[in-house]
C-alpha positions in Angstrom: 0.1 -0.3 -0.1 1.2 3.2 -0.8 1.2 6.6 0.6 -1.8 8.9 -0.7 -1.1 11.9 -2.3 -1.6 14.9 -0.3 -2.8 18.0 -2.5 -0.7 21.4 -1.5 -2.7 24.2 -2.4 -1.4 27.8 -3.4 -2.8 31.4 -4.3 -1.4 34.0 -7.3 -2.6 36.7 -7.4 -2.0 39.9 -9.8 -2.5 43.3 -8.8 -3.9 42.4 -6.0 -6.6 40.1 -7.8 -6.8 36.0 -8.7 -4.7 35.0 -11.4 -6.7 32.7 -13.4 -6.5 30.2 -16.0 -2.8 30.2 -15.7 -1.7 26.7 -15.0 0.3 25.8 -18.4 2.5 28.9 -16.9 3.7 27.7 -14.3 6.8 25.3 -13.3 8.9 24.7 -10.3 11.9 27.0 -10.5 13.1 25.0 -8.0 12.9 22.1 -5.8 15.1 20.5 -3.3 15.2 18.2 0.1 16.4 19.9 2.8 19.7 19.0 2.4 20.1 20.5 -1.1 19.3 17.2 -3.0 18.1 18.8 -6.3 13.9 16.8 -7.0 13.2 19.7 -9.7 13.2 17.6 -12.9 10.7 15.7 -10.8 8.7 18.2 -9.7 4.6 17.8 -9.7 2.3 19.0 -12.2 0.2 22.2 -11.2 -3.4 22.3 -11.7 -6.0 25.6 -11.1 -8.4 25.1 -8.4 -10.3 28.8 -8.9 -10.5 32.0 -8.2 -6.4 32.1 -8.0 -6.2 29.3 -6.0 -3.7 26.3 -7.3 -2.6 23.1 -6.2 -0.3 20.7 -6.5 -0.1 16.7 -5.4 3.2 14.4 -3.9 2.5 11.1 -1.8 5.0 10.3 0.8 7.5 7.6 -0.2 7.0 8.5 -3.7 9.2 10.6 -6.3 10.1 13.6 -5.5 9.0 12.8 -1.9 11.2 10.2 -1.4 13.6 11.5 0.7 12.1 13.6 2.9 11.1 16.9 3.6 11.1 19.4 0.4 11.6 23.0 -0.2 10.7 24.9 -3.6 9.8 27.6 -5.6 7.1 28.2 -8.2 7.4 30.2 -11.1 3.9 31.5 -11.8 4.8 33.3 -14.9 7.4 31.1 -16.8 7.3 32.8 -20.0 6.3 36.2 -18.9 3.0 36.4 -20.7 1.0 37.7 -17.6 3.5 40.4 -16.6 3.2 39.0 -12.7 5.6 41.2 -10.8 8.5 39.6 -8.5 6.6 39.2 -5.8 3.5 38.1 -7.1 5.9 35.7 -9.6 7.3 33.3 -7.8 5.7 31.6 -4.6 7.8 29.5 -2.0 6.1 26.1 -1.2 6.8 23.3 1.2 6.2 19.9 1.3 6.3 17.8 4.7 5.4 14.9 6.2 4.2 16.5 9.3 1.5 17.8 6.4 -0.3 14.1 7.0 -0.4 14.8 10.6 -2.1 17.6 10.3 -4.7 15.2 8.6 -4.9 13.9 12.2 -6.8 16.6 13.9 -9.9 16.4 10.8 -9.3 13.1 9.5 -9.8 9.4 11.0 -7.1 7.4 12.3 -7.0 3.6 13.7 -3.6 2.0 15.5 -3.3 -2.0 15.6 -3.7 -3.1 18.8 -1.0 -6.0 18.2 1.7 -4.4 15.8 0.6 -0.4 17.4 1.1 0.7 13.3 -0.9 4.1 12.6 -3.1 4.5 9.8 -4.0 7.5 8.9 -7.4 8.1 6.8 -9.3 10.7 4.7 -12.9 11.4 4.3 -13.5 8.5 2.1 -11.9 6.6 4.6 -9.2 5.7 2.5 -5.9 5.3 4.1 -3.3 8.4 3.6 -0.3 7.4 5.2 0.9 4.4 7.5 3.6 4.9 10.9 4.5 1.8 11.1 6.3 0.6 14.5 9.2 -0.3 16.6 9.9 -1.9 19.6 12.8 -2.0 20.6 14.7 -2.5 24.1 14.7 1.3 25.0 12.4 3.2 23.2 9.4 2.7 20.9 10.0 4.2 17.0 7.5 5.6 14.4 8.1 5.5 11.1 6.6 6.5 8.1 6.1 3.7 5.5 7.3 3.5 2.7 7.5 1.1 -0.2 10.2 -1.0 -1.1 
């Protein structure tokens, strides 16, 4: 079972008004792990939600979200067709494992009483993240599960 994608929304304005119809003009200018590994070549696609809102999806354990948290910059006007000011054009973004943890606040979570493994689920009762548990002699560790 692979982890489900989480959608990361972001807003783009042009002179204070939501920019619409510009998903084709957007791309990741930069996408790196916290240790500096470049993941730009496997950046996710960007799509429009509406009224200036856009989104992209990533799933922990899959490229590019396969080597820890990511930071990046989206160029919201890669060809300059929308004439955005730099402050509107370049959007900083983060993809962090703890975004899944936020789902625990609003979604379902179950824990296996035998293994201790935790499943975080979305509103459709689909598992979006599995946290496997390892019990050592001196500590209890929960690790995000990645398909091998």
